[in-house]
PLY file of the C-alpha trace (Angstrom):
ply
format ascii 1.0
element vertex 119
property float x
property float y
property float z
element edge 118
property int vertex1
property int vertex2
end_header
0.00 0.00 0.00
2.93 2.35 0.63
4.04 1.94 -2.99
0.53 2.69 -4.25
0.33 5.80 -2.05
3.70 6.97 -3.42
2.53 6.44 -7.00
-0.64 8.43 -6.26
1.50 11.12 -4.55
-0.72 10.75 -1.54
0.79 10.91 1.91
-1.92 11.00 4.56
-1.09 12.43 7.97
-2.66 9.38 9.58
-3.33 6.03 7.92
-6.11 3.71 8.94
-5.79 0.17 7.61
-8.22 -2.67 8.17
-8.40 -6.16 6.72
-10.44 -9.33 6.99
-10.50 -12.88 5.72
-13.30 -13.66 3.28
-14.29 -17.32 3.03
-17.14 -18.08 0.63
-18.59 -21.58 0.79
-20.25 -23.16 -2.22
-23.26 -20.97 -3.04
-21.78 -17.95 -1.24
-21.46 -14.52 -2.83
-21.21 -10.81 -1.96
-23.86 -8.33 -3.10
-22.89 -5.06 -4.75
-21.30 -2.60 -2.30
-18.46 -0.09 -1.85
-16.06 0.75 0.97
-16.47 4.52 1.41
-15.24 6.61 3.18
-11.89 4.85 2.66
-9.53 5.93 -0.10
-8.44 2.54 -1.42
-9.73 -1.02 -1.17
-8.21 -4.24 -2.30
-8.12 -7.99 -2.24
-5.29 -10.53 -1.99
-6.19 -13.91 -3.43
-5.39 -17.05 -1.45
-7.02 -19.24 -4.10
-7.17 -19.04 -7.90
-10.36 -17.28 -8.98
-12.36 -18.32 -12.04
-15.93 -17.84 -13.22
-16.80 -21.08 -11.44
-15.40 -20.01 -8.05
-16.93 -16.51 -8.10
-15.13 -13.61 -9.74
-14.94 -10.12 -8.34
-17.12 -7.86 -10.53
-16.10 -4.19 -10.74
-19.09 -2.04 -11.66
-18.79 0.58 -14.37
-19.07 3.86 -12.40
-20.44 5.95 -15.28
-24.00 7.25 -15.03
-26.25 5.53 -17.54
-24.12 2.37 -17.60
-27.19 0.13 -17.83
-27.97 1.62 -21.27
-24.96 -0.25 -22.67
-25.58 -3.77 -21.35
-26.30 -6.56 -23.84
-25.46 -4.68 -27.04
-22.50 -4.79 -29.42
-20.24 -2.97 -27.00
-20.49 -5.90 -24.59
-20.73 -5.75 -20.81
-19.63 -2.60 -19.05
-18.89 -4.33 -15.73
-15.46 -5.95 -15.40
-15.10 -9.52 -14.07
-11.72 -10.27 -12.51
-10.10 -13.70 -12.63
-6.97 -14.04 -10.50
-4.05 -16.32 -9.77
-3.02 -17.35 -6.27
-1.05 -14.50 -4.70
-2.49 -11.77 -6.93
-3.37 -8.46 -5.30
-5.89 -6.03 -6.76
-6.20 -2.44 -5.48
-9.02 -0.12 -6.54
-10.74 3.11 -5.41
-12.89 2.41 -2.33
-15.86 4.24 -3.90
-15.99 1.76 -6.81
-19.01 -0.53 -6.49
-18.22 -4.22 -6.70
-19.68 -7.65 -5.98
-18.59 -11.30 -6.00
-20.35 -13.89 -8.15
-21.79 -17.08 -6.65
-19.17 -19.68 -5.79
-20.17 -22.79 -7.77
-16.78 -24.48 -7.44
-17.60 -26.99 -4.71
-14.77 -25.73 -2.49
-14.35 -22.64 -0.33
-13.13 -19.43 -1.99
-10.60 -17.60 0.18
-9.25 -14.08 -0.05
-8.07 -11.27 2.19
-9.87 -7.95 1.69
-8.53 -4.64 2.96
-9.12 -0.88 3.09
-6.81 2.07 3.41
-8.30 5.32 4.63
-6.94 8.45 6.14
-7.86 11.29 8.36
-7.28 14.69 6.79
-5.22 17.34 8.59
0 1
1 2
2 3
3 4
4 5
5 6
6 7
7 8
8 9
9 10
10 11
11 12
12 13
13 14
14 15
15 16
16 17
17 18
18 19
19 20
20 21
21 22
22 23
23 24
24 25
25 26
26 27
27 28
28 29
29 30
30 31
31 32
32 33
33 34
34 35
35 36
36 37
37 38
38 39
39 40
40 41
41 42
42 43
43 44
44 45
45 46
46 47
47 48
48 49
49 50
50 51
51 52
52 53
53 54
54 55
55 56
56 57
57 58
58 59
59 60
60 61
61 62
62 63
63 64
64 65
65 66
66 67
67 68
68 69
69 70
70 71
71 72
72 73
73 74
74 75
75 76
76 77
77 78
78 79
79 80
80 81
81 82
82 83
83 84
84 85
85 86
86 87
87 88
88 89
89 90
90 91
91 92
92 93
93 94
94 95
95 96
96 97
97 98
98 99
99 100
100 101
101 102
102 103
103 104
104 105
105 106
106 107
107 108
108 109
109 110
110 111
111 112
112 113
113 114
114 115
115 116
116 117
117 118
């Protein structure tokens, strides 16, 4: 996270970091949500993620996004497949969900947030 903050040229006066283990059993999923008021959110994958095990879906944040579903342009939401050990960091305000785990085994990842308190 320090590297990401450096690349964003963001040095908060106080950092708040929280994390949790996410274990989705077969049939488990996460509904669409965001992690405001944090600055950044992310996930570290402990298992390989495929369409069968429940991909993270990043929602297109543009107003009117639903106008573009199911036409030639294709889907506007972005499904993320990941290898073991991959880390994905995204803006905390970005809505996202996790598809249903149909793999037959638990889906494990570590989710986290980085926020700050302004001066």
